[in-house]
N, C-alpha and C positions, 0 to 999 in steps of 0.2 A: 187779501190783508193779511190774513190767518198766516200765510208764507212766511211773512214779512215779520209778523210778531213771533213764530216759531224762531225763527234763524237768533232773536236775542235771545231766547232758550237756549239754543244747540252749541254744543261742544263738540269738538271729536274724540274720541277714544284714544288717551295715550297708547304708545308703543308699550308693549309689556316685555318686560325682563324675561330671562329663562323659569326663576323661579321666586318666589316672595315669602317673607314668613309669615304673613297670614292674610288672607281672603276678608273682607269685610264685606255684609250685607247691608245695606244702609233701610231701613223700613220705609216703607209708601203707603200707609194707611191697610182698613180691616174693609171688609165687605160683609152685609148680612146677606144669609142665603137661606132663602125662603121655598118651601114646596107644602104641598097638602100636608104631607105626614111630619115635615119636621122643620124648626129651624135653628140655626147655627150660625155664628159666626167663622168668617172665612177670610183669608188674603185678599187684600185686594189684588184686581189685575196687574198693578204695576208691581207691589210686592213679589207676587207670582214669578211676574218676569225677573225681578232681583233677585229670587231665589235658584230659579231654574239657569240665571247665569253663576252666581256662585257655585251650583252643582256642577255644571260642565267645566269651569275654570279647576275646580277640584280635581274634576277626575282625569283632566289633562294634566294633572300633578305639576298647576300653575303655583300653589301655597302650601307650608306644611301645617296650616291650622285655621280656623274658619270660624268669625265672631258677626252675632249679628247682633246691632243696635237700633233699638227703636221701644221705645214708650209710651207711644199714644194706644191706648187702648180703648175697647169698646164693650161692655159689659163684663170686664174681667180680665176680657183676651187681649193680650200684647203682640202686635206684631212681630218682634223678636222673637218672642216663643212660640207664635207658630212656623214662621221659618227654622226655628229650632228644630222642632218637633216634627214638621217635614223631610227635611235634612235627613233627620234620624231614621226615618222611616223610608228613605229613598235606597240608604247604606244598610238597610236593617240585616241583608245577608253576606255583609262584607264588612272586613274590620277598620273600620277607622277612628282617626282620634275625635273624641268628643267634641264639636263645637263648643263656643261659649257665648252668653250673650249678656246685656244688661237691659233693663225694663225702667231704668231711671229719666233718661232722656225723655223730655217733650217737646223739644222744637229741633232744627237744624243746628243751631250753637249747642245744643245736648247732647246731638249725636256725638259732636266733634270732641268736645269735652270728654266726656264718657270713653270713646273710643282712643281719644290720645292719652289720657288716663291708664287704659287699660293695657295698650301698649307699652307704654312707659315700664307699669307695675310689671310687668311680664318679658320685658328686654327686648322687644320686637323692634327690628331696624327698617321693615319694609312692609308694603300693604298694598294692595290693590282694593281699591274702593270702587263698589257698585251701587247708582244708584238709577231710581228712576228718570231716564231721559230730560225731562221738563226739570228738572230738579238738581241734576249733576253740576251744571253750571255755578248754582249757590253754594253748594256742597264744597265743590273745589278752591272756590274763593275763600270762605270760611274754613276749612283744613287747612290751609295752604298758610293763611294768616295766623291761627292758633298755632302752626308747626314752626313757627318760623324760630330757629335758635334751637330746635329738636335734632337730635342725630337720627331722623329718619327721612326715608324716601318714600312718596305716595306716589302710585300710580291709577288713574280715573275712569272707568269705562261705563256706556251707557246702556240699562237695560231699557229697550225701546220697547212701549206698552202705549194700548190706546187710551180715552181719557172713559171714565163709565162705573160705573155699580159700586158706589164706594159709600161707607158710612160717613165718610169725610167730603161734606157736599165741593168743597173746592178740588176734589180730584174728578168731580161728574164732568167736566166740561172744560175746553182748553181755554174759554176764556175768563172763567170765573178762576181758572189756577194761574195764568199770567197775570190777573190783577192780583192774584193772593201772592206770588211771586216779587210783583214790582212793589208791593207794599210791606213785605219783610226783607226786601234789599235795603230797601230803604230805612226801617227801623233797625238793621244789623251795621251801617252803616253810620247812622247818629250813635251806637253803642259801643262804635269804635270795633266790631267784629269782622268786620270786610274790608 
C-alpha cells in the first residue's frame, strides 16, 4: 500500500542544463537534537538532504548563485538560516559568492512567492529548485502555475530522505506526511495556487 501512495508523491528529476543563474534550496523542517550535555535546534533530515544536494550542484558549477527559502521556525531558528550557515561553513576555506535567503515564507505558496519575487528583483531567468522528495511534486505544480507568464525557466530535483526526527510532526512518518500533502493540495487547489 505504501508503495502505491508514495507513487502519488513521486516525480522524476528534470534533466538539468549545463548551468543556471541560481540553485534554490527549499527548507523542509527543523529537528530538536538532545544529548545529556546540550540541546539545540538543527536541520531536519529532509533539510539536510536538500542542503547536501545544493552543495553538490554548486560544487559541480551548475549555478552561479545560491538561495535558500524557508520561514518555518522553531524557537527562533529558521530553516533557511541554518541551511545558509551550514553552506557558508562548508565553503569556509574557499571563495564563494555568499548565498542569500528568505525567512518570511510560512508554507509552500509562500516559498514560491518569495523565491519568484527574489528572482525577479535580481533579474534571474533560470533556476534549479531542490526540495524533499515527498514534497517536490506539490512545489513543482505551485511554482509552474505562479511563474506562468514570467520569463523564467525552472528545473526541479528531488532530495531523497527518510522520514523522522522532526519538530514538525507531519515529517515524522510517511502516512502523516501523505495526509498533510493531500490536505494542502486540496487547500491550494481551492485557493487557485495549483
